[in-house]
mmCIF file of the N, C-alpha and C atoms, coordinates in Angstrom:
data_MODEL
# 
_entry.id   MODEL 
# 
loop_
_atom_site.group_PDB 
_atom_site.id 
_atom_site.type_symbol 
_atom_site.label_atom_id 
_atom_site.label_alt_id 
_atom_site.label_comp_id 
_atom_site.label_asym_id 
_atom_site.label_entity_id 
_atom_site.label_seq_id 
_atom_site.pdbx_PDB_ins_code 
_atom_site.Cartn_x 
_atom_site.Cartn_y 
_atom_site.Cartn_z 
_atom_site.occupancy 
_atom_site.B_iso_or_equiv 
_atom_site.pdbx_formal_charge 
_atom_site.auth_seq_id 
_atom_site.auth_comp_id 
_atom_site.auth_asym_id 
_atom_site.auth_atom_id 
_atom_site.pdbx_PDB_model_num 
ATOM 1   N N  . MET A 1 1  ? 116.949 140.736 69.154  1.00 0.00 ? 1  MET A N  1 
ATOM 2   C CA . MET A 1 1  ? 115.912 139.936 69.606  1.00 0.00 ? 1  MET A CA 1 
ATOM 3   C C  . MET A 1 1  ? 116.394 138.403 70.257  1.00 0.00 ? 1  MET A C  1 
ATOM 4   N N  . ALA A 1 2  ? 117.283 138.227 69.901  1.00 0.00 ? 2  ALA A N  1 
ATOM 5   C CA . ALA A 1 2  ? 118.246 137.037 70.320  1.00 0.00 ? 2  ALA A CA 1 
ATOM 6   C C  . ALA A 1 2  ? 118.850 137.352 71.952  1.00 0.00 ? 2  ALA A C  1 
ATOM 7   N N  . LYS A 1 3  ? 119.241 138.567 71.998  1.00 0.00 ? 3  LYS A N  1 
ATOM 8   C CA . LYS A 1 3  ? 119.685 138.803 73.239  1.00 0.00 ? 3  LYS A CA 1 
ATOM 9   C C  . LYS A 1 3  ? 118.557 138.866 74.294  1.00 0.00 ? 3  LYS A C  1 
ATOM 10  N N  . THR A 1 4  ? 117.309 139.153 73.895  1.00 0.00 ? 4  THR A N  1 
ATOM 11  C CA . THR A 1 4  ? 116.107 139.425 74.888  1.00 0.00 ? 4  THR A CA 1 
ATOM 12  C C  . THR A 1 4  ? 115.806 137.892 75.317  1.00 0.00 ? 4  THR A C  1 
ATOM 13  N N  . ARG A 1 5  ? 115.818 137.098 74.445  1.00 0.00 ? 5  ARG A N  1 
ATOM 14  C CA . ARG A 1 5  ? 115.437 135.505 74.340  1.00 0.00 ? 5  ARG A CA 1 
ATOM 15  C C  . ARG A 1 5  ? 116.553 134.988 75.477  1.00 0.00 ? 5  ARG A C  1 
ATOM 16  N N  . ALA A 1 6  ? 117.787 135.355 75.251  1.00 0.00 ? 6  ALA A N  1 
ATOM 17  C CA . ALA A 1 6  ? 118.815 134.642 76.094  1.00 0.00 ? 6  ALA A CA 1 
ATOM 18  C C  . ALA A 1 6  ? 118.626 135.295 77.437  1.00 0.00 ? 6  ALA A C  1 
ATOM 19  N N  . ILE A 1 7  ? 118.340 136.421 77.778  1.00 0.00 ? 7  ILE A N  1 
ATOM 20  C CA . ILE A 1 7  ? 118.175 136.971 79.048  1.00 0.00 ? 7  ILE A CA 1 
ATOM 21  C C  . ILE A 1 7  ? 116.800 136.346 79.683  1.00 0.00 ? 7  ILE A C  1 
ATOM 22  N N  . ILE A 1 8  ? 115.775 136.190 78.888  1.00 0.00 ? 8  ILE A N  1 
ATOM 23  C CA . ILE A 1 8  ? 114.576 135.561 79.483  1.00 0.00 ? 8  ILE A CA 1 
ATOM 24  C C  . ILE A 1 8  ? 114.753 134.207 79.720  1.00 0.00 ? 8  ILE A C  1 
ATOM 25  N N  . ALA A 1 9  ? 115.850 133.486 79.062  1.00 0.00 ? 9  ALA A N  1 
ATOM 26  C CA . ALA A 1 9  ? 116.064 132.107 79.252  1.00 0.00 ? 9  ALA A CA 1 
ATOM 27  C C  . ALA A 1 9  ? 116.852 131.830 80.576  1.00 0.00 ? 9  ALA A C  1 
ATOM 28  N N  . ALA A 1 10 ? 117.881 132.996 80.868  1.00 0.00 ? 10 ALA A N  1 
ATOM 29  C CA . ALA A 1 10 ? 118.840 132.895 81.997  1.00 0.00 ? 10 ALA A CA 1 
ATOM 30  C C  . ALA A 1 10 ? 117.792 133.096 83.068  1.00 0.00 ? 10 ALA A C  1 
ATOM 31  N N  . ILE A 1 11 ? 116.849 134.114 83.161  1.00 0.00 ? 11 ILE A N  1 
ATOM 32  C CA . ILE A 1 11 ? 116.032 134.498 84.362  1.00 0.00 ? 11 ILE A CA 1 
ATOM 33  C C  . ILE A 1 11 ? 115.189 133.341 84.672  1.00 0.00 ? 11 ILE A C  1 
ATOM 34  N N  . GLY A 1 12 ? 114.570 132.529 83.651  1.00 0.00 ? 12 GLY A N  1 
ATOM 35  C CA . GLY A 1 12 ? 113.947 131.277 83.862  1.00 0.00 ? 12 GLY A CA 1 
ATOM 36  C C  . GLY A 1 12 ? 114.717 130.078 84.326  1.00 0.00 ? 12 GLY A C  1 
ATOM 37  N N  . ALA A 1 13 ? 115.786 130.099 83.985  1.00 0.00 ? 13 ALA A N  1 
ATOM 38  C CA . ALA A 1 13 ? 116.834 129.169 84.441  1.00 0.00 ? 13 ALA A CA 1 
ATOM 39  C C  . ALA A 1 13 ? 117.046 129.408 85.789  1.00 0.00 ? 13 ALA A C  1 
ATOM 40  N N  . LEU A 1 14 ? 117.381 130.715 86.157  1.00 0.00 ? 14 LEU A N  1 
ATOM 41  C CA . LEU A 1 14 ? 117.709 130.902 87.612  1.00 0.00 ? 14 LEU A CA 1 
ATOM 42  C C  . LEU A 1 14 ? 116.528 130.787 88.599  1.00 0.00 ? 14 LEU A C  1 
ATOM 43  N N  . VAL A 1 15 ? 115.309 131.119 87.979  1.00 0.00 ? 15 VAL A N  1 
ATOM 44  C CA . VAL A 1 15 ? 114.063 130.932 88.954  1.00 0.00 ? 15 VAL A CA 1 
ATOM 45  C C  . VAL A 1 15 ? 114.076 129.595 89.235  1.00 0.00 ? 15 VAL A C  1 
ATOM 46  N N  . LEU A 1 16 ? 114.011 128.592 88.269  1.00 0.00 ? 16 LEU A N  1 
ATOM 47  C CA . LEU A 1 16 ? 113.815 126.950 88.301  1.00 0.00 ? 16 LEU A CA 1 
ATOM 48  C C  . LEU A 1 16 ? 115.189 126.536 89.324  1.00 0.00 ? 16 LEU A C  1 
ATOM 49  N N  . LEU A 1 17 ? 116.207 127.115 89.135  1.00 0.00 ? 17 LEU A N  1 
ATOM 50  C CA . LEU A 1 17 ? 117.371 126.530 89.919  1.00 0.00 ? 17 LEU A CA 1 
ATOM 51  C C  . LEU A 1 17 ? 116.983 126.886 91.621  1.00 0.00 ? 17 LEU A C  1 
ATOM 52  N N  . THR A 1 18 ? 116.406 128.111 91.573  1.00 0.00 ? 18 THR A N  1 
ATOM 53  C CA . THR A 1 18 ? 116.320 128.563 93.036  1.00 0.00 ? 18 THR A CA 1 
ATOM 54  C C  . THR A 1 18 ? 115.087 127.711 93.600  1.00 0.00 ? 18 THR A C  1 
ATOM 55  N N  . ALA A 1 19 ? 114.299 127.540 92.826  1.00 0.00 ? 19 ALA A N  1 
ATOM 56  C CA . ALA A 1 19 ? 113.154 126.525 93.368  1.00 0.00 ? 19 ALA A CA 1 
ATOM 57  C C  . ALA A 1 19 ? 113.452 125.055 93.613  1.00 0.00 ? 19 ALA A C  1 
ATOM 58  N N  . VAL A 1 20 ? 114.425 124.497 92.997  1.00 0.00 ? 20 VAL A N  1 
ATOM 59  C CA . VAL A 1 20 ? 114.979 123.237 93.160  1.00 0.00 ? 20 VAL A CA 1 
ATOM 60  C C  . VAL A 1 20 ? 115.861 123.243 94.257  1.00 0.00 ? 20 VAL A C  1 
ATOM 61  N N  . LEU A 1 21 ? 116.607 124.119 94.473  1.00 0.00 ? 21 LEU A N  1 
ATOM 62  C CA . LEU A 1 21 ? 117.728 124.127 95.484  1.00 0.00 ? 21 LEU A CA 1 
ATOM 63  C C  . LEU A 1 21 ? 117.403 124.648 96.994  1.00 0.00 ? 21 LEU A C  1 
ATOM 64  N N  . THR A 1 22 ? 116.088 125.137 97.194  1.00 0.00 ? 22 THR A N  1 
ATOM 65  C CA . THR A 1 22 ? 115.679 125.511 98.336  1.00 0.00 ? 22 THR A CA 1 
ATOM 66  C C  . THR A 1 22 ? 115.397 124.524 99.478  1.00 0.00 ? 22 THR A C  1 
ATOM 67  N N  . PRO A 1 23 ? 116.037 124.566 100.630 1.00 0.00 ? 23 PRO A N  1 
ATOM 68  C CA . PRO A 1 23 ? 115.726 123.432 101.481 1.00 0.00 ? 23 PRO A CA 1 
ATOM 69  C C  . PRO A 1 23 ? 114.247 123.123 101.776 1.00 0.00 ? 23 PRO A C  1 
ATOM 70  N N  . GLY A 1 24 ? 114.168 121.776 102.031 1.00 0.00 ? 24 GLY A N  1 
ATOM 71  C CA . GLY A 1 24 ? 112.792 121.388 102.625 1.00 0.00 ? 24 GLY A CA 1 
ATOM 72  C C  . GLY A 1 24 ? 112.614 121.751 104.000 1.00 0.00 ? 24 GLY A C  1 
ATOM 73  N N  . PRO A 1 25 ? 111.363 121.234 104.577 1.00 0.00 ? 25 PRO A N  1 
ATOM 74  C CA . PRO A 1 25 ? 111.209 121.389 106.060 1.00 0.00 ? 25 PRO A CA 1 
ATOM 75  C C  . PRO A 1 25 ? 112.223 120.779 106.943 1.00 0.00 ? 25 PRO A C  1 
ATOM 76  N N  . ALA A 1 26 ? 112.535 120.997 107.928 1.00 0.00 ? 26 ALA A N  1 
ATOM 77  C CA . ALA A 1 26 ? 113.415 120.271 108.927 1.00 0.00 ? 26 ALA A CA 1 
ATOM 78  C C  . ALA A 1 26 ? 113.076 118.909 109.237 1.00 0.00 ? 26 ALA A C  1 
ATOM 79  N N  . GLY A 1 27 ? 111.658 118.922 109.697 1.00 0.00 ? 27 GLY A N  1 
ATOM 80  C CA . GLY A 1 27 ? 111.217 117.591 110.029 1.00 0.00 ? 27 GLY A CA 1 
ATOM 81  C C  . GLY A 1 27 ? 110.004 117.085 109.236 1.00 0.00 ? 27 GLY A C  1 
ATOM 82  N N  . ALA A 1 28 ? 110.048 115.647 109.280 1.00 0.00 ? 28 ALA A N  1 
ATOM 83  C CA . ALA A 1 28 ? 108.801 115.261 108.453 1.00 0.00 ? 28 ALA A CA 1 
ATOM 84  C C  . ALA A 1 28 ? 107.603 115.279 109.113 1.00 0.00 ? 28 ALA A C  1 
ATOM 85  N N  . GLU A 1 29 ? 106.772 115.856 108.491 1.00 0.00 ? 29 GLU A N  1 
ATOM 86  C CA . GLU A 1 29 ? 105.434 115.781 109.106 1.00 0.00 ? 29 GLU A CA 1 
ATOM 87  C C  . GLU A 1 29 ? 104.251 114.632 108.677 1.00 0.00 ? 29 GLU A C  1 
ATOM 88  N N  . PRO A 1 30 ? 103.402 113.842 109.276 1.00 0.00 ? 30 PRO A N  1 
ATOM 89  C CA . PRO A 1 30 ? 102.746 112.806 109.021 1.00 0.00 ? 30 PRO A CA 1 
ATOM 90  C C  . PRO A 1 30 ? 101.923 113.313 107.813 1.00 0.00 ? 30 PRO A C  1 
ATOM 91  N N  . PHE A 1 31 ? 101.634 112.492 107.109 1.00 0.00 ? 31 PHE A N  1 
ATOM 92  C CA . PHE A 1 31 ? 100.873 112.757 105.735 1.00 0.00 ? 31 PHE A CA 1 
ATOM 93  C C  . PHE A 1 31 ? 99.438  112.171 106.009 1.00 0.00 ? 31 PHE A C  1 
ATOM 94  N N  . ARG A 1 32 ? 98.377  112.955 106.242 1.00 0.00 ? 32 ARG A N  1 
ATOM 95  C CA . ARG A 1 32 ? 97.208  112.069 106.469 1.00 0.00 ? 32 ARG A CA 1 
ATOM 96  C C  . ARG A 1 32 ? 96.351  111.951 105.221 1.00 0.00 ? 32 ARG A C  1 
ATOM 97  N N  . LEU A 1 33 ? 95.710  110.901 105.131 1.00 0.00 ? 33 LEU A N  1 
ATOM 98  C CA . LEU A 1 33 ? 94.951  110.349 104.021 1.00 0.00 ? 33 LEU A CA 1 
ATOM 99  C C  . LEU A 1 33 ? 93.641  109.857 104.523 1.00 0.00 ? 33 LEU A C  1 
ATOM 100 N N  . GLY A 1 34 ? 92.576  110.681 104.215 1.00 0.00 ? 34 GLY A N  1 
ATOM 101 C CA . GLY A 1 34 ? 91.187  110.181 104.479 1.00 0.00 ? 34 GLY A CA 1 
ATOM 102 C C  . GLY A 1 34 ? 90.873  108.988 103.539 1.00 0.00 ? 34 GLY A C  1 
ATOM 103 N N  . ILE A 1 35 ? 90.412  108.029 104.142 1.00 0.00 ? 35 ILE A N  1 
ATOM 104 C CA . ILE A 1 35 ? 90.071  106.754 103.288 1.00 0.00 ? 35 ILE A CA 1 
ATOM 105 C C  . ILE A 1 35 ? 88.861  106.252 103.643 1.00 0.00 ? 35 ILE A C  1 
ATOM 106 N N  . SER A 1 36 ? 88.154  105.457 102.684 1.00 0.00 ? 36 SER A N  1 
ATOM 107 C CA . SER A 1 36 ? 86.709  104.811 103.163 1.00 0.00 ? 36 SER A CA 1 
ATOM 108 C C  . SER A 1 36 ? 87.196  103.531 103.466 1.00 0.00 ? 36 SER A C  1 
ATOM 109 N N  . THR A 1 37 ? 86.086  102.682 104.103 1.00 0.00 ? 37 THR A N  1 
ATOM 110 C CA . THR A 1 37 ? 86.534  101.291 104.683 1.00 0.00 ? 37 THR A CA 1 
ATOM 111 C C  . THR A 1 37 ? 86.206  100.363 103.398 1.00 0.00 ? 37 THR A C  1 
ATOM 112 N N  . TRP A 1 38 ? 86.141  100.860 102.274 1.00 0.00 ? 38 TRP A N  1 
ATOM 113 C CA . TRP A 1 38 ? 85.664  100.055 101.086 1.00 0.00 ? 38 TRP A CA 1 
ATOM 114 C C  . TRP A 1 38 ? 86.712  99.031  100.782 1.00 0.00 ? 38 TRP A C  1 
ATOM 115 N N  . VAL A 1 39 ? 86.376  98.097  100.484 1.00 0.00 ? 39 VAL A N  1 
ATOM 116 C CA . VAL A 1 39 ? 87.371  96.950  100.212 1.00 0.00 ? 39 VAL A CA 1 
ATOM 117 C C  . VAL A 1 39 ? 88.371  97.114  99.312  1.00 0.00 ? 39 VAL A C  1 
ATOM 118 N N  . GLY A 1 40 ? 88.204  98.024  98.198  1.00 0.00 ? 40 GLY A N  1 
ATOM 119 C CA . GLY A 1 40 ? 89.080  98.394  97.083  1.00 0.00 ? 40 GLY A CA 1 
ATOM 120 C C  . GLY A 1 40 ? 90.393  99.007  98.008  1.00 0.00 ? 40 GLY A C  1 
ATOM 121 N N  . TYR A 1 41 ? 90.128  99.856  99.156  1.00 0.00 ? 41 TYR A N  1 
ATOM 122 C CA . TYR A 1 41 ? 91.392  100.557 99.439  1.00 0.00 ? 41 TYR A CA 1 
ATOM 123 C C  . TYR A 1 41 ? 92.022  99.404  100.640 1.00 0.00 ? 41 TYR A C  1 
ATOM 124 N N  . GLY A 1 42 ? 91.749  98.277  100.617 1.00 0.00 ? 42 GLY A N  1 
ATOM 125 C CA . GLY A 1 42 ? 92.624  97.430  101.467 1.00 0.00 ? 42 GLY A CA 1 
ATOM 126 C C  . GLY A 1 42 ? 94.140  97.502  101.320 1.00 0.00 ? 42 GLY A C  1 
ATOM 127 N N  . PRO A 1 43 ? 94.665  97.646  100.098 1.00 0.00 ? 43 PRO A N  1 
ATOM 128 C CA . PRO A 1 43 ? 96.017  97.775  100.054 1.00 0.00 ? 43 PRO A CA 1 
ATOM 129 C C  . PRO A 1 43 ? 96.675  98.794  100.684 1.00 0.00 ? 43 PRO A C  1 
ATOM 130 N N  . PHE A 1 44 ? 96.016  99.920  100.988 1.00 0.00 ? 44 PHE A N  1 
ATOM 131 C CA . PHE A 1 44 ? 96.576  100.882 101.867 1.00 0.00 ? 44 PHE A CA 1 
ATOM 132 C C  . PHE A 1 44 ? 96.718  100.287 103.160 1.00 0.00 ? 44 PHE A C  1 
ATOM 133 N N  . PHE A 1 45 ? 95.921  99.789  103.715 1.00 0.00 ? 45 PHE A N  1 
ATOM 134 C CA . PHE A 1 45 ? 95.948  99.297  105.176 1.00 0.00 ? 45 PHE A CA 1 
ATOM 135 C C  . PHE A 1 45 ? 97.064  98.348  105.064 1.00 0.00 ? 45 PHE A C  1 
ATOM 136 N N  . LEU A 1 46 ? 97.008  97.241  104.411 1.00 0.00 ? 46 LEU A N  1 
ATOM 137 C CA . LEU A 1 46 ? 97.992  96.279  104.215 1.00 0.00 ? 46 LEU A CA 1 
ATOM 138 C C  . LEU A 1 46 ? 99.390  96.892  104.251 1.00 0.00 ? 46 LEU A C  1 
ATOM 139 N N  . ALA A 1 47 ? 99.654  97.851  103.173 1.00 0.00 ? 47 ALA A N  1 
ATOM 140 C CA . ALA A 1 47 ? 100.965 98.391  103.216 1.00 0.00 ? 47 ALA A CA 1 
ATOM 141 C C  . ALA A 1 47 ? 101.382 99.196  104.294 1.00 0.00 ? 47 ALA A C  1 
ATOM 142 N N  . ARG A 1 48 ? 100.646 99.835  104.978 1.00 0.00 ? 48 ARG A N  1 
ATOM 143 C CA . ARG A 1 48 ? 100.799 100.305 106.282 1.00 0.00 ? 48 ARG A CA 1 
ATOM 144 C C  . ARG A 1 48 ? 101.094 99.274  107.428 1.00 0.00 ? 48 ARG A C  1 
ATOM 145 N N  . LYS A 1 49 ? 100.417 98.112  107.246 1.00 0.00 ? 49 LYS A N  1 
ATOM 146 C CA . LYS A 1 49 ? 100.816 97.177  108.429 1.00 0.00 ? 49 LYS A CA 1 
ATOM 147 C C  . LYS A 1 49 ? 102.028 96.592  108.101 1.00 0.00 ? 49 LYS A C  1 
ATOM 148 N N  . LYS A 1 50 ? 102.566 96.198  106.934 1.00 0.00 ? 50 LYS A N  1 
ATOM 149 C CA . LYS A 1 50 ? 103.822 95.710  106.414 1.00 0.00 ? 50 LYS A CA 1 
ATOM 150 C C  . LYS A 1 50 ? 104.747 96.665  106.560 1.00 0.00 ? 50 LYS A C  1 
ATOM 151 N N  . GLY A 1 51 ? 104.565 97.998  106.669 1.00 0.00 ? 51 GLY A N  1 
ATOM 152 C CA . GLY A 1 51 ? 105.631 99.007  106.848 1.00 0.00 ? 51 GLY A CA 1 
ATOM 153 C C  . GLY A 1 51 ? 106.175 99.472  105.570 1.00 0.00 ? 51 GLY A C  1 
ATOM 154 N N  . TYR A 1 52 ? 105.570 99.329  104.449 1.00 0.00 ? 52 TYR A N  1 
ATOM 155 C CA . TYR A 1 52 ? 105.999 99.811  103.189 1.00 0.00 ? 52 TYR A CA 1 
ATOM 156 C C  . TYR A 1 52 ? 106.103 101.377 103.117 1.00 0.00 ? 52 TYR A C  1 
ATOM 157 N N  . PHE A 1 53 ? 105.388 101.904 103.862 1.00 0.00 ? 53 PHE A N  1 
ATOM 158 C CA . PHE A 1 53 ? 105.401 103.660 103.586 1.00 0.00 ? 53 PHE A CA 1 
ATOM 159 C C  . PHE A 1 53 ? 106.580 104.090 104.483 1.00 0.00 ? 53 PHE A C  1 
ATOM 160 N N  . LYS A 1 54 ? 106.771 103.354 105.898 1.00 0.00 ? 54 LYS A N  1 
ATOM 161 C CA . LYS A 1 54 ? 108.073 103.836 106.608 1.00 0.00 ? 54 LYS A CA 1 
ATOM 162 C C  . LYS A 1 54 ? 109.457 103.414 105.661 1.00 0.00 ? 54 LYS A C  1 
ATOM 163 N N  . GLU A 1 55 ? 109.488 102.325 105.133 1.00 0.00 ? 55 GLU A N  1 
ATOM 164 C CA . GLU A 1 55 ? 110.461 101.714 104.191 1.00 0.00 ? 55 GLU A CA 1 
ATOM 165 C C  . GLU A 1 55 ? 110.832 103.048 103.379 1.00 0.00 ? 55 GLU A C  1 
ATOM 166 N N  . GLU A 1 56 ? 109.878 103.715 102.691 1.00 0.00 ? 56 GLU A N  1 
ATOM 167 C CA . GLU A 1 56 ? 110.293 104.904 101.825 1.00 0.00 ? 56 GLU A CA 1 
ATOM 168 C C  . GLU A 1 56 ? 110.227 106.131 102.439 1.00 0.00 ? 56 GLU A C  1 
ATOM 169 N N  . GLY A 1 57 ? 110.289 106.172 103.871 1.00 0.00 ? 57 GLY A N  1 
ATOM 170 C CA . GLY A 1 57 ? 110.363 107.467 104.503 1.00 0.00 ? 57 GLY A CA 1 
ATOM 171 C C  . GLY A 1 57 ? 108.996 108.186 104.500 1.00 0.00 ? 57 GLY A C  1 
ATOM 172 N N  . LEU A 1 58 ? 108.054 107.776 104.537 1.00 0.00 ? 58 LEU A N  1 
ATOM 173 C CA . LEU A 1 58 ? 106.785 108.472 104.564 1.00 0.00 ? 58 LEU A CA 1 
ATOM 174 C C  . LEU A 1 58 ? 106.027 107.955 105.884 1.00 0.00 ? 58 LEU A C  1 
ATOM 175 N N  . GLU A 1 59 ? 105.626 108.815 106.592 1.00 0.00 ? 59 GLU A N  1 
ATOM 176 C CA . GLU A 1 59 ? 104.847 108.853 107.756 1.00 0.00 ? 59 GLU A CA 1 
ATOM 177 C C  . GLU A 1 59 ? 103.462 108.931 107.511 1.00 0.00 ? 59 GLU A C  1 
ATOM 178 N N  . LEU A 1 60 ? 102.658 107.775 107.173 1.00 0.00 ? 60 LEU A N  1 
ATOM 179 C CA . LEU A 1 60 ? 101.185 107.973 106.849 1.00 0.00 ? 60 LEU A CA 1 
ATOM 180 C C  . LEU A 1 60 ? 100.350 107.731 107.685 1.00 0.00 ? 60 LEU A C  1 
ATOM 181 N N  . ASP A 1 61 ? 99.335  108.617 108.138 1.00 0.00 ? 61 ASP A N  1 
ATOM 182 C CA . ASP A 1 61 ? 98.049  108.527 109.003 1.00 0.00 ? 61 ASP A CA 1 
ATOM 183 C C  . ASP A 1 61 ? 96.827  108.290 108.196 1.00 0.00 ? 61 ASP A C  1 
ATOM 184 N N  . LEU A 1 62 ? 96.281  107.034 108.166 1.00 0.00 ? 62 LEU A N  1 
ATOM 185 C CA . LEU A 1 62 ? 95.270  106.846 107.458 1.00 0.00 ? 62 LEU A CA 1 
ATOM 186 C C  . LEU A 1 62 ? 93.972  107.236 108.420 1.00 0.00 ? 62 LEU A C  1 
ATOM 187 N N  . VAL A 1 63 ? 93.123  107.920 107.982 1.00 0.00 ? 63 VAL A N  1 
ATOM 188 C CA . VAL A 1 63 ? 92.045  108.517 108.692 1.00 0.00 ? 63 VAL A CA 1 
ATOM 189 C C  . VAL A 1 63 ? 90.721  107.877 108.205 1.00 0.00 ? 63 VAL A C  1 
ATOM 190 N N  . LYS A 1 64 ? 90.051  106.964 108.698 1.00 0.00 ? 64 LYS A N  1 
ATOM 191 C CA . LYS A 1 64 ? 88.857  106.251 108.182 1.00 0.00 ? 64 LYS A CA 1 
ATOM 192 C C  . LYS A 1 64 ? 87.600  107.241 108.164 1.00 0.00 ? 64 LYS A C  1 
ATOM 193 N N  . VAL A 1 65 ? 87.249  107.427 106.884 1.00 0.00 ? 65 VAL A N  1 
ATOM 194 C CA . VAL A 1 65 ? 86.086  108.177 106.652 1.00 0.00 ? 65 VAL A CA 1 
ATOM 195 C C  . VAL A 1 65 ? 84.780  107.627 106.140 1.00 0.00 ? 65 VAL A C  1 
ATOM 196 N N  . GLU A 1 66 ? 83.464  107.729 106.883 1.00 0.00 ? 66 GLU A N  1 
ATOM 197 C CA . GLU A 1 66 ? 82.712  106.974 106.372 1.00 0.00 ? 66 GLU A CA 1 
ATOM 198 C C  . GLU A 1 66 ? 81.441  107.730 106.001 1.00 0.00 ? 66 GLU A C  1 
# 
């Protein structure tokens, strides 16, 4: 029984390791975020204007939805 658990644990670790080590996409695609013009979403627009998203390496495209 202990041998079976060890094998299952090893297979699980291998699967997790494979998932973590696979390379990501070559180029970053812009992230689209549909957002309302409600005043509570103002910080998103302000952060984009001040360049906070680009500082973090995120290309954000805010799409106004009404």
